[in-house]
Phi, psi and omega in degrees: 000334176089063175213165178255148174295320179214148178228137176253127176232108186061236178265002182265137176240125179245119178256126184297163173310126187241116181267164183278068182257110180299144181303331182274002178082004179290168178299154178293160175302162183281315188279152178296325177299309181295324176295317179295319178301318178296317176303315180293327174298315180295316179297317179301318177295319179295317177300314180301315179296333179272359179087019182240174177224168176302327179303337184261004178287130180247343180213137171235145173234126184240130180243117178244152183271349179202140179304334180296341180277349186301317185302312180295319180293318180297322178298314179295318179300316180296326178296329180271320194242008185301327179269336184278316174059058173289162171292155184217144168234131176235129181227157176264127185217176169257133181254169186296327181243126181299342178283340181282132175256345185208150169218143187224139169230157182221156172238140180228161176235122179291149180291000000 
């Protein structure tokens, strides 16, 4: 499709919408919590490659396919960001793969 996982512009790092796609190509985990954790693992690697860390994330956008998935996703989000406290927007949407329950993107600012 022609996009980057993350782009650095000046001190800003933009990480693209990240779906719960395991590196080995296997199906995504079943639970919304496990899918969100996988998204954060992928995002963490992208931030690291861009020279950033989760501590520098200032905005998260979370897309869930059903409000019932919010609790698991919120738990995973809190495990990463409870002390960092970026701004957040969470919306209910339809995603590209029916197996995905969540997709997440983040913005960070380098020190």
